[in-house]
C-alpha positions in Angstrom: 164.3 -105.8 61.8 162.3 -102.6 61.5 161.2 -101.6 58.0 159.5 -98.6 56.3 157.4 -98.7 53.2 157.5 -95.9 50.6 154.6 -95.6 48.0 155.2 -93.5 44.9 152.0 -93.2 42.8 151.1 -91.7 39.5 148.1 -92.3 37.3 150.0 -94.7 35.0 152.2 -96.6 37.6 152.4 -97.4 41.3 155.8 -98.2 42.9 156.4 -99.6 46.3 159.7 -99.7 48.1 160.4 -101.7 51.3 163.4 -100.4 53.3 165.3 -101.8 56.3 167.5 -99.4 58.1 167.3 -97.1 55.0 168.5 -99.8 52.5 166.1 -100.9 49.8 165.1 -104.6 50.2 162.1 -105.1 47.9 160.6 -103.2 45.0 157.0 -103.8 43.6 155.7 -102.1 40.4 152.2 -102.2 39.0 151.2 -100.4 35.8 147.7 -99.2 35.2 147.4 -100.4 31.6 148.8 -103.9 32.5 146.1 -104.7 35.1 144.0 -107.4 33.7 140.3 -108.2 34.1 140.6 -111.8 35.4 139.2 -112.2 38.9 136.8 -109.2 38.5 133.2 -109.8 39.6 130.4 -108.0 37.7 126.7 -107.8 37.9 126.0 -108.7 34.3 123.0 -108.5 32.1 122.2 -111.4 29.9 122.1 -110.0 26.3 121.5 -113.1 24.3 121.0 -116.9 25.0 122.2 -119.3 22.2 120.7 -122.7 22.8 122.5 -124.1 19.7 125.9 -123.2 21.1 124.8 -123.8 24.8 126.2 -120.4 25.6 125.2 -116.8 26.3 126.5 -113.3 25.8 126.6 -111.2 28.9 126.9 -107.4 29.0 129.2 -106.4 31.8 129.8 -102.8 30.7 132.9 -103.5 28.5 133.3 -102.6 24.8 132.4 -106.2 23.8 129.8 -108.5 25.3 131.4 -111.3 27.4 130.9 -115.0 26.7 129.4 -117.6 29.2 129.4 -121.3 28.3 127.0 -123.8 30.0 130.1 -125.6 31.4 130.8 -122.5 33.4 127.3 -122.0 34.8 127.5 -123.2 38.4 124.6 -124.9 40.2 124.6 -127.0 43.3 124.7 -130.7 43.1 123.5 -133.1 45.9 127.1 -133.6 47.0 127.7 -129.8 47.0 130.1 -129.9 44.0 129.5 -128.0 40.8 129.0 -130.5 37.8 131.9 -131.1 35.5 130.9 -131.2 31.8 133.3 -133.0 29.5 134.0 -131.3 26.2 131.4 -132.3 23.7 129.1 -134.0 26.3 125.5 -132.8 26.6 125.0 -130.4 29.7 123.1 -131.7 32.6 120.7 -128.8 32.5 120.5 -126.8 29.2 121.6 -123.2 29.4 118.2 -121.9 28.2 116.6 -123.5 31.3 119.0 -121.8 33.7 119.2 -118.2 32.5 117.1 -115.9 30.3 117.6 -112.7 28.4 117.5 -109.5 30.5 118.3 -111.4 33.7 120.8 -109.8 36.1 123.5 -112.3 36.8 126.6 -112.2 39.0 129.6 -113.4 36.9 133.4 -113.5 37.2 136.0 -113.1 34.4 138.1 -116.2 34.0 139.8 -115.3 30.7 140.9 -111.9 29.3 139.3 -110.5 26.2 141.7 -111.2 23.2 141.4 -109.4 19.8 137.8 -109.5 18.7 136.7 -112.1 21.3 135.1 -110.9 24.5 136.0 -112.0 28.0 135.0 -115.5 29.2 132.9 -115.7 32.2 131.9 -118.1 35.0 129.1 -117.9 37.5 131.2 -119.7 40.1 132.6 -116.9 42.2 136.0 -117.1 43.9 137.8 -114.4 45.8 141.5 -114.8 46.3 143.3 -113.8 49.5 147.0 -114.0 50.5 146.8 -117.6 51.8 143.3 -118.8 50.8 140.8 -118.7 48.0 137.2 -118.2 49.2 134.4 -120.1 47.4 131.1 -118.6 48.7 128.9 -120.9 46.8 130.6 -124.1 48.1 131.0 -125.6 51.6 134.1 -127.8 51.4 137.8 -127.2 52.1 140.3 -128.0 49.4 144.1 -128.0 49.7 146.5 -127.2 46.9 147.8 -130.3 45.2 151.3 -129.0 45.4 151.3 -129.4 49.2 152.5 -132.9 50.2 149.7 -135.4 50.7 150.5 -136.3 54.3 150.1 -132.6 55.3 146.7 -132.0 53.6 144.4 -133.8 56.2 146.1 -131.8 59.1 145.6 -128.5 57.2 141.9 -129.4 56.5 141.3 -130.0 60.2 142.9 -126.8 61.2 140.8 -124.9 58.7 137.6 -126.5 60.1 138.6 -125.5 63.7 139.0 -122.0 62.4 135.5 -121.9 61.0 136.4 -122.6 57.5 133.2 -124.4 56.6 130.6 -122.0 58.1 129.0 -120.3 55.1 131.3 -121.0 52.2 134.3 -123.1 51.3 138.1 -122.4 51.0 141.0 -123.6 49.1 144.3 -123.4 50.9 147.0 -122.0 48.5 150.6 -123.3 48.4 152.0 -120.3 50.2 149.6 -121.0 53.1 151.3 -124.3 53.8 153.4 -123.0 56.7 151.0 -120.2 57.9 150.1 -119.9 61.5 146.5 -120.2 62.9 146.2 -116.4 63.4 147.4 -115.7 59.9 144.8 -118.1 58.4 142.1 -116.7 60.7 143.0 -113.2 59.5 142.7 -114.2 55.9 139.3 -115.9 56.5 138.0 -112.8 58.2 139.2 -110.6 55.3 137.7 -112.8 52.7 134.3 -113.1 54.4 134.2 -109.4 54.8 135.0 -108.9 51.1 132.3 -111.2 50.0 129.8 -109.4 52.2 130.7 -106.2 50.4 130.1 -107.9 47.0 126.7 -109.2 48.0 125.6 -105.8 49.4 126.8 -104.1 46.2 124.8 -106.5 44.1 121.6 -105.5 45.7 122.0 -101.7 45.2 124.0 -101.3 42.0 122.5 -101.5 38.5 123.4 -104.3 36.0 126.8 -103.9 34.2 128.4 -102.7 37.5 131.8 -103.9 38.8 131.2 -105.5 42.2 134.7 -106.7 43.0 138.2 -106.2 41.7 141.3 -108.0 42.7 143.3 -105.8 45.0 145.6 -103.2 43.6 149.2 -103.2 44.5 148.7 -100.5 47.2 145.9 -102.5 48.8 148.0 -105.6 48.7 150.7 -103.7 50.6 148.3 -103.2 53.6 147.1 -106.8 53.4 150.4 -108.7 52.7 153.5 -106.6 53.5 152.7 -104.7 56.7 153.6 -106.4 60.0 154.7 -105.6 63.6 158.1 -104.6 62.3 156.7 -101.9 60.0 157.2 -98.4 61.4 155.6 -96.2 58.7 153.8 -96.4 55.3 154.4 -93.1 53.5 152.3 -92.3 50.4 153.0 -89.3 48.2 149.4 -89.0 46.8 146.7 -87.4 48.9 144.0 -89.3 46.8 145.7 -92.7 47.4 146.3 -91.9 51.1 142.6 -91.2 51.7 141.6 -94.4 49.7 144.1 -96.6 51.6 143.0 -95.1 54.9 139.4 -96.1 54.2 140.4 -99.6 53.0 142.6 -100.1 56.0 140.0 -98.8 58.5 137.5 -101.5 57.3 139.9 -104.5 56.7 143.3 -103.8 58.4 143.0 -101.3 61.2 146.6 -102.0 62.5 148.1 -101.2 59.1 145.9 -98.1 58.6 147.3 -96.5 61.7 150.8 -96.5 60.2 149.8 -94.6 57.0 151.3 -91.1 56.5 150.8 -88.6 53.7 154.2 -87.5 52.4 154.1 -83.8 51.5 157.8 -83.0 50.9 159.0 -81.1 47.9 161.6 -83.8 46.8 160.1 -86.9 45.2 159.6 -89.5 47.8 162.0 -92.0 46.1 164.7 -89.4 46.0 164.9 -89.5 49.8 166.7 -92.8 49.9 168.1 -92.9 46.2 165.6 -95.6 45.2 165.9 -94.9 41.5 169.7 -95.4 41.7 169.2 -98.7 43.5 166.8 -99.8 40.7 169.4 -99.0 38.1 171.9 -101.1 40.0 169.4 -104.0 40.3 169.2 -104.1 36.5 172.9 -104.6 36.0 175.0 -107.8 36.1 177.5 -106.6 38.6 176.8 -106.0 42.3 179.7 -104.4 44.2 180.2 -105.5 47.9 181.4 -103.1 50.6 184.6 -105.2 51.2 185.8 -104.8 47.5 184.4 -108.1 46.3 181.5 -108.3 43.8 178.8 -110.5 42.4 177.9 -111.4 38.8 174.2 -112.1 38.3 173.1 -113.8 35.1 169.4 -114.5 34.5 168.4 -117.0 31.8 165.2 -118.7 30.7 166.1 -121.9 32.7 167.9 -120.6 35.8 169.8 -117.8 37.4 173.5 -118.0 38.2 175.3 -115.9 40.8 179.1 -115.9 40.8 181.1 -114.5 43.9 184.5 -112.9 43.3 187.0 -111.4 45.8 187.8 -108.4 43.5 190.1 -106.0 45.3 189.4 -107.3 48.8 192.7 -108.1 50.6 191.8 -106.8 54.1 192.0 -110.1 56.1 195.1 -111.6 57.7 195.4 -114.5 55.2 193.8 -115.7 52.0 191.4 -118.1 53.7 190.0 -115.4 55.9 189.7 -113.1 52.8 187.6 -115.7 51.0 185.5 -116.5 54.1 184.6 -112.9 54.8 183.8 -112.2 51.1 181.5 -115.3 51.1 179.8 -114.2 54.3 179.1 -110.8 52.9 178.0 -112.3 49.6 175.4 -114.5 51.2 173.7 -111.4 52.7 173.9 -109.5 49.5 172.6 -112.4 47.4 169.6 -112.9 49.6 168.8 -109.1 49.2 169.3 -109.3 45.4 166.9 -112.2 45.1 164.2 -110.1 46.9 165.0 -106.9 45.0 165.1 -108.4 41.6 162.4 -110.9 42.4 164.4 -113.8 40.9 162.5 -117.1 41.0 163.0 -120.7 39.9 166.3 -122.5 40.0 169.2 -120.4 41.3 172.9 -121.6 41.3 175.3 -119.8 43.6 179.0 -120.2 43.0 180.7 -119.0 46.2 184.5 -118.8 46.2 186.0 -122.2 47.0 186.8 -122.6 50.8 189.2 -125.2 52.1 187.9 -125.4 55.7 184.7 -127.3 56.5 183.8 -124.8 59.4 184.0 -121.9 57.0 181.7 -123.7 54.5 179.1 -124.5 57.3 179.2 -120.8 58.6 178.6 -119.4 55.1 175.8 -121.8 54.5 174.2 -121.1 57.9 174.4 -117.3 57.3 173.0 -117.7 53.8 170.0 -119.7 55.0 169.4 -117.2 57.9 169.2 -114.3 55.3 166.9 -116.4 53.0 164.6 -117.0 56.0 163.7 -113.4 56.0 162.2 -113.7 52.5 158.3 -113.6 52.4 158.6 -115.8 49.3 159.3 -119.5 49.9 162.9 -120.6 49.4 164.8 -123.8 49.6 168.6 -124.0 49.7 170.7 -127.2 49.6 174.3 -127.7 50.8 177.5 -127.4 48.8 177.6 -129.8 45.9 180.8 -131.7 44.8 181.6 -128.9 42.5 181.3 -126.4 45.4 178.0 -124.9 44.2 174.9 -124.1 46.2 171.6 -125.0 44.5 168.5 -123.3 45.7 164.9 -122.5 44.5 162.7 -119.5 45.1 159.0 -119.6 44.3 158.0 -117.5 41.3 155.3 -115.1 42.3 155.4 -112.5 39.5 157.7 -111.3 36.8 161.3 -110.5 37.7 162.3 -106.8 37.9 164.3 -107.1 34.7 161.5 -108.7 32.7 159.0 -106.2 33.9 161.1 -103.0 33.2 163.4 -104.2 30.2 163.2 -105.9 26.9 165.9 -107.6 24.8 168.5 -105.3 23.3 167.7 -104.5 19.6 171.4 -104.7 18.7 172.4 -108.0 20.3 168.8 -109.6 20.5 169.2 -110.4 24.1 172.6 -112.3 23.7 174.5 -109.6 25.6 177.4 -109.6 23.0 177.9 -108.3 19.5 180.5 -109.3 16.9 183.7 -107.3 16.8 184.2 -104.9 13.8 186.9 -107.2 12.4 184.5 -110.2 12.5 181.9 -108.1 10.7 184.4 -107.0 8.1 185.4 -110.5 7.3 181.7 -111.5 7.0 181.4 -108.6 4.4 184.4 -110.0 2.5 182.7 -113.4 2.3 179.4 -112.0 1.3 180.9 -109.9 -1.6 182.7 -113.0 -2.9 179.4 -114.9 -2.8 177.5 -112.0 -4.6 180.2 -111.7 -7.2 179.8 -115.3 -8.3 176.0 -114.9 -8.9 175.7 -111.3 -10.2 177.6 -108.9 -12.4 177.1 -105.3 -11.1 179.0 -102.3 -12.0 180.0 -101.7 -8.4 179.6 -103.1 -4.8 178.7 -100.6 -2.1 179.2 -101.6 1.5 177.0 -99.8 4.0 178.0 -100.5 7.6 178.5 -98.9 11.1 181.2 -96.3 11.4 183.6 -98.6 13.3 183.5 -101.2 10.5 184.0 -98.6 7.8 187.0 -97.1 9.8 188.5 -100.6 9.9 188.2 -101.0 6.1 189.8 -97.6 5.5 192.7 -98.3 7.9 193.9 -101.9 8.9 191.9 -103.8 6.3 192.4 -101.4 3.4 195.0 -103.6 1.7 192.7 -106.7 2.0 189.8 -104.6 0.5 192.0 -103.5 -2.4 193.0 -107.1 -3.0 189.3 -108.3 -3.0 188.4 -105.6 -5.5 191.2 -106.6 -7.8 190.2 -110.3 -7.5 186.5 -109.8 -8.4 187.3 -107.1 -11.0 184.8 -104.6 -9.6 185.2 -101.4 -7.5 184.1 -101.6 -3.8 182.9 -98.3 -2.3 182.2 -97.7 1.4 179.4 -95.8 3.2 179.2 -95.2 6.9 175.8 -95.3 8.6 175.6 -94.2 12.2 172.1 -95.7 12.7 173.4 -99.2 12.1 174.4 -101.6 14.9 178.0 -102.8 15.0 177.1 -106.2 13.5 174.6 -104.9 10.9 175.6 -104.2 7.3 174.2 -104.1 3.8 175.8 -104.7 0.4 174.3 -102.8 -2.4 174.7 -103.8 -6.1 175.1 -100.7 -8.4 
């Protein structure tokens, strides 16, 4: 299907929406302050060498000097591998014999700076692509351990045929398992060109310069998300349009040709009501056109999706109603998985179907819609309980985790106690306090709904409690308190 890409950019945040026939299918968000340093390559300057600690401090232009341990200093072994140094073991070559103060050294950040500690560095450079990781200092081909063992030899031979060992080595990532030869060749070409730029920059830039940074979201759009089906890529920032045009001309000419600068008066996301779709994607309920609806619940361990008929009674009989609702739900669920970026284990509870051919048709449609996902998915058949279990590879935080945080009132439970439950908790707490202390008066500070209940339906019980403990109980309404929050003040 034909798709369009909209890019909304501001200095603090970049948002990318992918649409098919005007409907939002995927949303990607990147915030400037949340972009880390891991993966960045710098031309550092050795500030101090500490033989006693077998480490060195490297100035890479940040507020604090970065840390390099001898175990992270790469040098070629006879077999081409970097030496592995066990913790506590003496290094093969002491660090003071490998680097010296004032030396310009190409390094890569492998751990973010935390608190008072500077970033941790390595001199073994790796550049990540969509399918591969390039190791310019090595000359071997590795394959992700998550790929089945029987497939690794075949993938290695394919990489060798594509020139994967000519000047540098590669590691095939998990998401490259099903890649075609042209896709792998394209990634190899991109990574070699990126490394050539790093080498060239290291010869002309002064120490403490940034040589390479992992691609921004907008650059990854050109590299990973643009295909033959993409009609246009519209950018609402002139500055980013020019930068992407230059990046695309060098690395992805086909994608660069589809770039357009959006100059309209209305915000680009307003054209297709993208912000409204984002709000819907953060809710539990998803309404279907037929009148049915989905309930999406995301937990730490898994995500559950429940399908309901709602008000849909349009088919000739009940079986057809259920069948058509489930068919529409299969399409909507696949879209919601992409839009919300839900990963891990997902359980789908379709409405129970009596006929086997209906179940097979729904499952076939669901798998067909999942096959359009750029992220790897696996879906099983219907279980004995009528559930469909599936997995979707986690690639980044879900939309809800990125844009939201747990509710301060319910602490992420999604529910709060009723005013009556809170009132009875207060009764018990007053009795408990009355046994331990002897104040002149008890004052209850609680939310308006709870106080209203005390003044109305629970007034008789409150009077009885006051008489039982022999102390007056006064009430104070506090609008800032949550429904299940209260305080008992001893006066």
